[in-house]
A tleap script that builds the chain and sets N, CA, C and O, in Angstrom:
source leaprc.protein.ff14SB
mol = sequence {
  NMET ASN ASP ASP LEU GLU ARG LYS LEU GLN
  SER LEU ARG PRO HIE ALA LEU PRO PRO THR
  TRP ARG ALA GLU ILE LEU GLY LYS ALA ALA
  ALA SER ALA ARG ARG SER THR LEU PRO PRO
  ARG TRP LEU ALA VAL GLY TRP GLY LEU ALA
  TRP ALA ALA VAL VAL VAL LEU HIE LEU THR
  THR PRO THR GLU SER ALA SER PRO LEU ALA
  ARG GLY ALA SER GLY VAL GLN PRO ARG LEU
  LYS GLU ARG ALA GLN THR LEU ASP ALA LEU
  LEU ALA LEU ASN THR ASP THR PRO CARG
}
set mol.1.N position { 34.919 36.812 -2.874 }
set mol.1.CA position { 33.640 37.464 -2.441 }
set mol.1.C position { 33.128 36.605 -1.705 }
set mol.1.O position { 32.496 37.241 -0.863 }
set mol.2.N position { 32.990 35.227 -1.461 }
set mol.2.CA position { 32.527 34.183 -0.459 }
set mol.2.C position { 33.349 34.349 0.884 }
set mol.2.O position { 32.915 34.038 1.993 }
set mol.3.N position { 34.678 34.917 0.608 }
set mol.3.CA position { 35.764 34.535 1.740 }
set mol.3.C position { 35.030 36.002 2.755 }
set mol.3.O position { 34.692 35.912 3.935 }
set mol.4.N position { 34.944 37.118 1.991 }
set mol.4.CA position { 34.581 38.503 2.895 }
set mol.4.C position { 32.854 37.818 3.673 }
set mol.4.O position { 32.529 37.945 4.853 }
set mol.5.N position { 32.309 37.360 2.944 }
set mol.5.CA position { 30.974 36.929 3.358 }
set mol.5.C position { 31.263 36.244 4.710 }
set mol.5.O position { 31.008 36.754 5.801 }
set mol.6.N position { 31.785 35.112 4.533 }
set mol.6.CA position { 32.365 34.478 5.614 }
set mol.6.C position { 32.957 35.114 6.871 }
set mol.6.O position { 32.454 34.986 7.987 }
set mol.7.N position { 33.893 35.702 6.646 }
set mol.7.CA position { 34.387 36.404 7.658 }
set mol.7.C position { 33.224 37.531 8.254 }
set mol.7.O position { 33.272 37.591 9.482 }
set mol.8.N position { 32.521 38.146 7.833 }
set mol.8.CA position { 31.518 39.224 8.320 }
set mol.8.C position { 30.511 38.092 9.215 }
set mol.8.O position { 30.024 38.284 10.329 }
set mol.9.N position { 30.386 36.958 8.409 }
set mol.9.CA position { 29.313 36.144 9.451 }
set mol.9.C position { 30.022 35.799 10.764 }
set mol.9.O position { 29.454 36.006 11.836 }
set mol.10.N position { 31.350 35.234 10.695 }
set mol.10.CA position { 31.896 34.665 11.751 }
set mol.10.C position { 32.395 35.661 12.947 }
set mol.10.O position { 32.641 35.285 14.093 }
set mol.11.N position { 32.501 37.029 12.455 }
set mol.11.CA position { 32.701 38.234 13.217 }
set mol.11.C position { 31.254 38.345 13.762 }
set mol.11.O position { 31.261 38.569 14.972 }
set mol.12.N position { 30.336 38.277 13.362 }
set mol.12.CA position { 28.726 38.431 14.052 }
set mol.12.C position { 28.611 37.449 15.277 }
set mol.12.O position { 28.746 36.226 15.232 }
set mol.13.N position { 28.298 38.324 16.524 }
set mol.13.CA position { 28.129 37.547 17.661 }
set mol.13.C position { 26.705 37.184 17.868 }
set mol.13.O position { 25.997 38.176 18.045 }
set mol.14.N position { 26.023 35.941 17.900 }
set mol.14.CA position { 24.555 35.609 18.113 }
set mol.14.C position { 24.157 36.649 19.503 }
set mol.14.O position { 24.838 36.851 20.508 }
set mol.15.N position { 22.909 37.160 19.164 }
set mol.15.CA position { 22.348 37.875 20.223 }
set mol.15.C position { 21.319 36.999 20.766 }
set mol.15.O position { 20.562 36.362 20.034 }
set mol.16.N position { 21.270 36.948 22.251 }
set mol.16.CA position { 20.147 36.250 23.112 }
set mol.16.C position { 18.677 37.019 22.576 }
set mol.16.O position { 18.408 38.199 22.355 }
set mol.17.N position { 17.893 35.771 22.486 }
set mol.17.CA position { 16.436 36.017 22.197 }
set mol.17.C position { 15.731 36.417 23.543 }
set mol.17.O position { 16.100 35.846 24.569 }
set mol.18.N position { 14.712 37.388 23.604 }
set mol.18.CA position { 14.224 37.804 24.741 }
set mol.18.C position { 13.438 36.738 25.164 }
set mol.18.O position { 12.686 36.187 24.360 }
set mol.19.N position { 13.538 36.270 26.662 }
set mol.19.CA position { 12.840 35.080 27.258 }
set mol.19.C position { 11.335 34.958 26.663 }
set mol.19.O position { 10.840 33.865 26.388 }
set mol.20.N position { 10.790 35.952 26.525 }
set mol.20.CA position { 9.186 35.759 26.189 }
set mol.20.C position { 9.037 35.320 25.028 }
set mol.20.O position { 8.163 34.498 24.753 }
set mol.21.N position { 9.995 35.878 24.040 }
set mol.21.CA position { 9.807 35.255 22.643 }
set mol.21.C position { 10.235 33.860 22.573 }
set mol.21.O position { 9.585 33.170 21.788 }
set mol.22.N position { 11.222 33.259 23.242 }
set mol.22.CA position { 11.954 32.303 23.340 }
set mol.22.C position { 10.516 31.295 23.750 }
set mol.22.O position { 10.132 30.448 22.943 }
set mol.23.N position { 9.940 31.466 24.822 }
set mol.23.CA position { 8.771 30.694 25.356 }
set mol.23.C position { 7.633 30.483 24.381 }
set mol.23.O position { 7.066 29.426 24.106 }
set mol.24.N position { 7.371 31.934 23.824 }
set mol.24.CA position { 6.212 31.829 23.074 }
set mol.24.C position { 6.500 30.963 21.745 }
set mol.24.O position { 5.527 30.329 21.337 }
set mol.25.N position { 7.806 30.836 20.946 }
set mol.25.CA position { 8.179 29.978 19.872 }
set mol.25.C position { 8.122 28.652 20.394 }
set mol.25.O position { 7.725 27.766 19.637 }
set mol.26.N position { 8.444 28.376 21.531 }
set mol.26.CA position { 8.709 27.133 21.821 }
set mol.26.C position { 7.380 26.412 22.099 }
set mol.26.O position { 7.223 25.231 21.789 }
set mol.27.N position { 6.377 27.191 22.723 }
set mol.27.CA position { 4.816 26.917 23.058 }
set mol.27.C position { 4.287 26.537 21.828 }
set mol.27.O position { 3.849 25.394 21.697 }
set mol.28.N position { 4.261 27.431 20.795 }
set mol.28.CA position { 3.761 27.110 19.156 }
set mol.28.C position { 4.097 26.013 18.771 }
set mol.28.O position { 3.232 25.237 18.364 }
set mol.29.N position { 5.337 25.678 18.794 }
set mol.29.CA position { 5.924 24.401 18.131 }
set mol.29.C position { 5.367 23.569 18.877 }
set mol.29.O position { 4.502 22.970 18.238 }
set mol.30.N position { 5.441 23.208 19.999 }
set mol.30.CA position { 5.008 22.105 20.780 }
set mol.30.C position { 3.416 22.034 20.474 }
set mol.30.O position { 2.953 20.926 20.206 }
set mol.31.N position { 2.736 22.926 20.494 }
set mol.31.CA position { 1.130 22.773 20.112 }
set mol.31.C position { 1.245 22.517 18.719 }
set mol.31.O position { 0.222 21.919 18.385 }
set mol.32.N position { 1.876 22.655 17.905 }
set mol.32.CA position { 1.614 22.177 16.561 }
set mol.32.C position { 2.029 20.832 15.944 }
set mol.32.O position { 1.543 20.222 14.991 }
set mol.33.N position { 3.097 20.529 16.778 }
set mol.33.CA position { 3.545 19.379 16.988 }
set mol.33.C position { 2.597 18.157 17.562 }
set mol.33.O position { 2.724 16.981 17.221 }
set mol.34.N position { 1.813 18.561 18.317 }
set mol.34.CA position { 0.745 17.628 19.075 }
set mol.34.C position { -0.046 17.435 18.141 }
set mol.34.O position { -0.299 16.287 17.776 }
set mol.35.N position { -0.696 18.705 17.456 }
set mol.35.CA position { -1.774 18.592 16.252 }
set mol.35.C position { -1.289 17.831 15.266 }
set mol.35.O position { -2.049 16.948 14.870 }
set mol.36.N position { -0.320 17.912 14.795 }
set mol.36.CA position { 0.179 17.294 13.415 }
set mol.36.C position { 0.259 15.577 13.436 }
set mol.36.O position { 0.302 14.977 12.362 }
set mol.37.N position { 0.274 14.881 14.658 }
set mol.37.CA position { 0.568 13.782 14.753 }
set mol.37.C position { -0.834 12.939 14.496 }
set mol.37.O position { -0.621 11.752 14.250 }
set mol.38.N position { -1.963 13.255 14.505 }
set mol.38.CA position { -2.897 12.714 14.198 }
set mol.38.C position { -3.479 13.416 12.605 }
set mol.38.O position { -3.450 14.557 12.144 }
set mol.39.N position { -4.056 11.929 12.024 }
set mol.39.CA position { -4.568 12.470 10.615 }
set mol.39.C position { -5.562 13.423 10.742 }
set mol.39.O position { -6.051 13.697 11.838 }
set mol.40.N position { -5.941 14.015 9.578 }
set mol.40.CA position { -7.434 14.334 9.993 }
set mol.40.C position { -8.616 13.581 9.989 }
set mol.40.O position { -8.699 12.562 9.304 }
set mol.41.N position { -9.519 13.977 10.674 }
set mol.41.CA position { -10.766 13.386 10.760 }
set mol.41.C position { -11.283 12.531 9.731 }
set mol.41.O position { -11.506 11.328 9.869 }
set mol.42.N position { -11.515 13.407 8.394 }
set mol.42.CA position { -12.136 12.693 7.509 }
set mol.42.C position { -11.510 11.811 6.563 }
set mol.42.O position { -12.065 11.104 5.722 }
set mol.43.N position { -9.935 11.979 6.875 }
set mol.43.CA position { -9.227 10.640 6.551 }
set mol.43.C position { -9.197 9.250 7.454 }
set mol.43.O position { -8.946 8.146 6.971 }
set mol.44.N position { -9.462 9.469 8.691 }
set mol.44.CA position { -9.731 8.376 9.423 }
set mol.44.C position { -11.029 7.657 9.224 }
set mol.44.O position { -11.245 6.446 9.270 }
set mol.45.N position { -11.683 8.450 9.041 }
set mol.45.CA position { -13.218 8.224 9.113 }
set mol.45.C position { -13.281 7.388 7.473 }
set mol.45.O position { -13.981 6.379 7.388 }
set mol.46.N position { -12.713 7.759 6.556 }
set mol.46.CA position { -12.598 7.187 5.283 }
set mol.46.C position { -11.939 5.869 5.236 }
set mol.46.O position { -12.378 4.915 4.594 }
set mol.47.N position { -10.729 5.860 6.035 }
set mol.47.CA position { -9.935 4.588 6.392 }
set mol.47.C position { -10.922 3.376 6.959 }
set mol.47.O position { -10.903 2.207 6.576 }
set mol.48.N position { -11.762 3.939 7.940 }
set mol.48.CA position { -12.650 3.112 8.540 }
set mol.48.C position { -13.940 2.577 7.634 }
set mol.48.O position { -14.508 1.489 7.728 }
set mol.49.N position { -14.206 3.603 6.790 }
set mol.49.CA position { -15.659 2.924 6.161 }
set mol.49.C position { -14.973 1.886 5.072 }
set mol.49.O position { -15.597 0.874 4.751 }
set mol.50.N position { -13.551 2.190 4.462 }
set mol.50.CA position { -13.119 0.999 3.333 }
set mol.50.C position { -12.782 -0.106 4.056 }
set mol.50.O position { -12.894 -1.226 3.559 }
set mol.51.N position { -12.361 0.076 5.231 }
set mol.51.CA position { -12.160 -1.302 6.192 }
set mol.51.C position { -13.494 -2.073 6.353 }
set mol.51.O position { -13.608 -3.294 6.239 }
set mol.52.N position { -14.342 -1.325 6.592 }
set mol.52.CA position { -15.822 -1.919 6.671 }
set mol.52.C position { -16.253 -2.492 5.679 }
set mol.52.O position { -16.893 -3.533 5.826 }
set mol.53.N position { -16.060 -2.060 4.651 }
set mol.53.CA position { -16.511 -2.484 3.502 }
set mol.53.C position { -15.717 -3.697 2.884 }
set mol.53.O position { -16.315 -4.402 2.071 }
set mol.54.N position { -14.759 -3.912 3.126 }
set mol.54.CA position { -13.883 -4.704 2.912 }
set mol.54.C position { -14.093 -6.145 3.734 }
set mol.54.O position { -13.919 -7.257 3.236 }
set mol.55.N position { -14.510 -5.866 5.117 }
set mol.55.CA position { -15.054 -7.095 6.143 }
set mol.55.C position { -16.471 -7.376 5.581 }
set mol.55.O position { -16.715 -8.557 5.335 }
set mol.56.N position { -17.341 -6.552 5.366 }
set mol.56.CA position { -18.832 -6.993 4.832 }
set mol.56.C position { -18.524 -7.526 3.473 }
set mol.56.O position { -19.136 -8.572 3.254 }
set mol.57.N position { -17.707 -7.097 2.423 }
set mol.57.CA position { -17.731 -8.012 1.113 }
set mol.57.C position { -16.962 -9.070 1.457 }
set mol.57.O position { -17.409 -10.054 0.868 }
set mol.58.N position { -15.826 -9.412 2.261 }
set mol.58.CA position { -15.628 -10.714 2.663 }
set mol.58.C position { -16.561 -11.766 3.530 }
set mol.58.O position { -16.237 -12.953 3.506 }
set mol.59.N position { -17.517 -11.424 4.164 }
set mol.59.CA position { -17.980 -11.963 5.017 }
set mol.59.C position { -19.331 -12.380 4.035 }
set mol.59.O position { -19.779 -13.499 4.284 }
set mol.60.N position { -20.098 -11.540 2.844 }
set mol.60.CA position { -20.786 -12.010 2.177 }
set mol.60.C position { -20.680 -12.651 0.944 }
set mol.60.O position { -21.617 -12.982 0.219 }
set mol.61.N position { -19.430 -12.816 0.737 }
set mol.61.CA position { -18.908 -13.604 -0.612 }
set mol.61.C position { -19.217 -15.192 -0.363 }
set mol.61.O position { -18.826 -15.956 0.519 }
set mol.62.N position { -20.115 -15.394 -1.542 }
set mol.62.CA position { -20.271 -17.051 -1.461 }
set mol.62.C position { -19.287 -17.624 -1.539 }
set mol.62.O position { -18.434 -17.114 -2.266 }
set mol.63.N position { -18.937 -18.977 -0.812 }
set mol.63.CA position { -17.866 -19.714 -0.939 }
set mol.63.C position { -17.772 -20.985 -1.991 }
set mol.63.O position { -16.773 -21.701 -2.061 }
set mol.64.N position { -18.759 -21.133 -2.666 }
set mol.64.CA position { -18.485 -21.930 -3.856 }
set mol.64.C position { -18.033 -21.034 -4.739 }
set mol.64.O position { -18.671 -21.452 -5.706 }
set mol.65.N position { -17.524 -20.270 -5.093 }
set mol.65.CA position { -16.606 -19.668 -6.080 }
set mol.65.C position { -15.254 -19.638 -5.658 }
set mol.65.O position { -14.443 -18.750 -5.923 }
set mol.66.N position { -15.034 -20.793 -4.899 }
set mol.66.CA position { -13.748 -20.950 -4.359 }
set mol.66.C position { -12.659 -21.413 -5.458 }
set mol.66.O position { -13.114 -21.731 -6.557 }
set mol.67.N position { -11.350 -21.475 -5.276 }
set mol.67.CA position { -10.563 -21.992 -6.354 }
set mol.67.C position { -10.514 -23.425 -6.396 }
set mol.67.O position { -10.917 -24.200 -5.528 }
set mol.68.N position { -9.888 -23.741 -7.681 }
set mol.68.CA position { -9.696 -25.347 -7.942 }
set mol.68.C position { -9.228 -25.896 -6.436 }
set mol.68.O position { -9.984 -26.685 -5.869 }
set mol.69.N position { -8.179 -25.549 -5.884 }
set mol.69.CA position { -7.538 -26.254 -4.686 }
set mol.69.C position { -8.399 -26.266 -3.600 }
set mol.69.O position { -8.202 -27.170 -2.787 }
set mol.70.N position { -9.404 -25.405 -3.357 }
set mol.70.CA position { -10.248 -25.395 -2.379 }
set mol.70.C position { -11.574 -26.536 -2.291 }
set mol.70.O position { -12.129 -27.089 -1.341 }
set mol.71.N position { -11.787 -26.586 -3.927 }
set mol.71.CA position { -12.654 -27.518 -4.021 }
set mol.71.C position { -12.536 -29.168 -4.045 }
set mol.71.O position { -13.338 -30.101 -4.015 }
set mol.72.N position { -10.981 -29.006 -4.120 }
set mol.72.CA position { -10.660 -30.666 -4.100 }
set mol.72.C position { -10.397 -31.207 -5.302 }
set mol.72.O position { -10.587 -30.577 -6.343 }
set mol.73.N position { -9.898 -32.520 -5.267 }
set mol.73.CA position { -9.269 -33.366 -6.232 }
set mol.73.C position { -10.541 -33.601 -7.489 }
set mol.73.O position { -10.239 -33.552 -8.681 }
set mol.74.N position { -11.857 -33.835 -7.057 }
set mol.74.CA position { -12.925 -33.797 -7.897 }
set mol.74.C position { -13.344 -32.808 -8.799 }
set mol.74.O position { -14.060 -33.118 -9.751 }
set mol.75.N position { -13.016 -31.762 -8.627 }
set mol.75.CA position { -13.167 -30.722 -9.727 }
set mol.75.C position { -11.889 -30.763 -10.705 }
set mol.75.O position { -11.884 -30.340 -11.861 }
set mol.76.N position { -10.985 -31.255 -10.137 }
set mol.76.CA position { -9.710 -31.117 -11.002 }
set mol.76.C position { -9.348 -32.475 -12.077 }
set mol.76.O position { -8.524 -32.416 -12.990 }
set mol.77.N position { -9.934 -33.331 -11.824 }
set mol.77.CA position { -9.991 -34.674 -12.522 }
set mol.77.C position { -10.165 -34.599 -13.748 }
set mol.77.O position { -9.345 -34.902 -14.615 }
set mol.78.N position { -11.696 -34.020 -13.956 }
set mol.78.CA position { -12.319 -34.056 -15.132 }
set mol.78.C position { -11.829 -33.056 -16.082 }
set mol.78.O position { -12.130 -33.199 -17.267 }
set mol.79.N position { -11.165 -32.133 -15.741 }
set mol.79.CA position { -10.444 -30.831 -16.508 }
set mol.79.C position { -9.395 -31.776 -17.224 }
set mol.79.O position { -9.214 -31.909 -18.435 }
set mol.80.N position { -8.713 -32.433 -16.110 }
set mol.80.CA position { -7.292 -32.918 -16.385 }
set mol.80.C position { -7.698 -33.774 -17.902 }
set mol.80.O position { -7.522 -33.299 -19.024 }
set mol.81.N position { -8.215 -34.990 -17.630 }
set mol.81.CA position { -8.883 -35.896 -18.383 }
set mol.81.C position { -9.274 -34.882 -19.831 }
set mol.81.O position { -8.588 -35.056 -20.839 }
set mol.82.N position { -10.156 -34.068 -19.844 }
set mol.82.CA position { -10.446 -33.191 -20.745 }
set mol.82.C position { -9.184 -32.758 -21.544 }
set mol.82.O position { -9.062 -32.842 -22.766 }
set mol.83.N position { -8.396 -32.350 -20.788 }
set mol.83.CA position { -6.960 -31.630 -21.453 }
set mol.83.C position { -6.043 -32.731 -22.049 }
set mol.83.O position { -5.437 -32.494 -23.094 }
set mol.84.N position { -5.930 -33.830 -21.472 }
set mol.84.CA position { -5.146 -34.936 -21.706 }
set mol.84.C position { -5.811 -35.532 -23.307 }
set mol.84.O position { -5.027 -35.699 -24.242 }
set mol.85.N position { -7.215 -35.797 -23.462 }
set mol.85.CA position { -7.657 -35.827 -24.445 }
set mol.85.C position { -7.451 -34.984 -25.571 }
set mol.85.O position { -7.091 -35.517 -26.621 }
set mol.86.N position { -7.622 -33.734 -25.523 }
set mol.86.CA position { -7.305 -32.535 -26.586 }
set mol.86.C position { -5.934 -32.701 -26.901 }
set mol.86.O position { -5.570 -32.548 -28.067 }
set mol.87.N position { -5.004 -33.041 -25.872 }
set mol.87.CA position { -3.847 -32.972 -26.350 }
set mol.87.C position { -3.645 -34.286 -27.238 }
set mol.87.O position { -2.905 -34.124 -28.208 }
set mol.88.N position { -4.130 -35.429 -27.077 }
set mol.88.CA position { -4.186 -36.737 -27.887 }
set mol.88.C position { -4.540 -36.431 -29.259 }
set mol.88.O position { -3.887 -36.933 -30.174 }
set mol.89.N position { -5.643 -35.550 -29.512 }
set mol.89.CA position { -6.356 -35.387 -30.731 }
set mol.89.C position { -5.597 -34.349 -31.462 }
set mol.89.O position { -5.658 -34.317 -32.691 }
set mol.90.N position { -4.748 -33.335 -30.668 }
set mol.90.CA position { -3.776 -32.750 -31.613 }
set mol.90.C position { -2.735 -33.429 -32.124 }
set mol.90.O position { -2.521 -33.305 -33.330 }
set mol.91.N position { -1.821 -34.335 -31.272 }
set mol.91.CA position { -1.320 -34.982 -31.467 }
set mol.91.C position { -1.286 -36.085 -33.084 }
set mol.91.O position { -0.488 -36.191 -34.015 }
set mol.92.N position { -2.604 -36.734 -32.735 }
set mol.92.CA position { -2.697 -37.682 -34.001 }
set mol.92.C position { -3.041 -36.713 -34.912 }
set mol.92.O position { -2.467 -36.861 -35.991 }
set mol.93.N position { -3.823 -35.721 -34.840 }
set mol.93.CA position { -3.507 -34.626 -36.107 }
set mol.93.C position { -2.475 -34.408 -36.550 }
set mol.93.O position { -2.400 -34.609 -37.762 }
set mol.94.N position { -1.479 -34.017 -35.999 }
set mol.94.CA position { -0.209 -33.720 -36.292 }
set mol.94.C position { 0.601 -35.004 -36.851 }
set mol.94.O position { 1.425 -34.741 -37.728 }
set mol.95.N position { 0.488 -36.242 -36.494 }
set mol.95.CA position { 1.239 -37.208 -37.112 }
set mol.95.C position { 0.346 -37.812 -38.214 }
set mol.95.O position { 0.993 -38.682 -38.797 }
set mol.96.N position { -0.641 -37.707 -38.617 }
set mol.96.CA position { -1.503 -37.854 -39.804 }
set mol.96.C position { -0.981 -36.867 -41.090 }
set mol.96.O position { -0.935 -37.412 -42.193 }
set mol.97.N position { -0.723 -35.937 -41.026 }
set mol.97.CA position { -0.178 -34.901 -42.020 }
set mol.97.C position { 1.038 -35.319 -42.741 }
set mol.97.O position { 2.128 -35.274 -42.171 }
set mol.98.N position { 0.913 -35.746 -44.029 }
set mol.98.CA position { 2.351 -36.023 -44.516 }
set mol.98.C position { 3.415 -34.967 -44.395 }
set mol.98.O position { 3.124 -33.887 -43.881 }
set mol.99.N position { 4.623 -35.209 -44.832 }
set mol.99.CA position { 5.665 -34.501 -44.718 }
set mol.99.C position { 6.106 -33.850 -45.979 }
set mol.99.O position { 7.109 -33.137 -45.988 }
savepdb mol mol.pdb
quit
């Protein structure tokens, strides 16, 4: 069945389109291609507002809440000492319990 269909399709000769149809089709395709390259206006405005909010939040965030590395070693040393004391206390409790 497919062989018959293929033979019939191969026997058909393509007909040329009238030049006015071709010009009309190509003109509409070119116009739609030009329009579709830009995003919708609402989407572009939304992106712009989102980036503006990011910049405003970045500029208005206080720098006091910086990470420990940004604060320097002075903020890290007391916590390391506290951690070492806690570990020493836990190890002392662990060795005092009889087996």
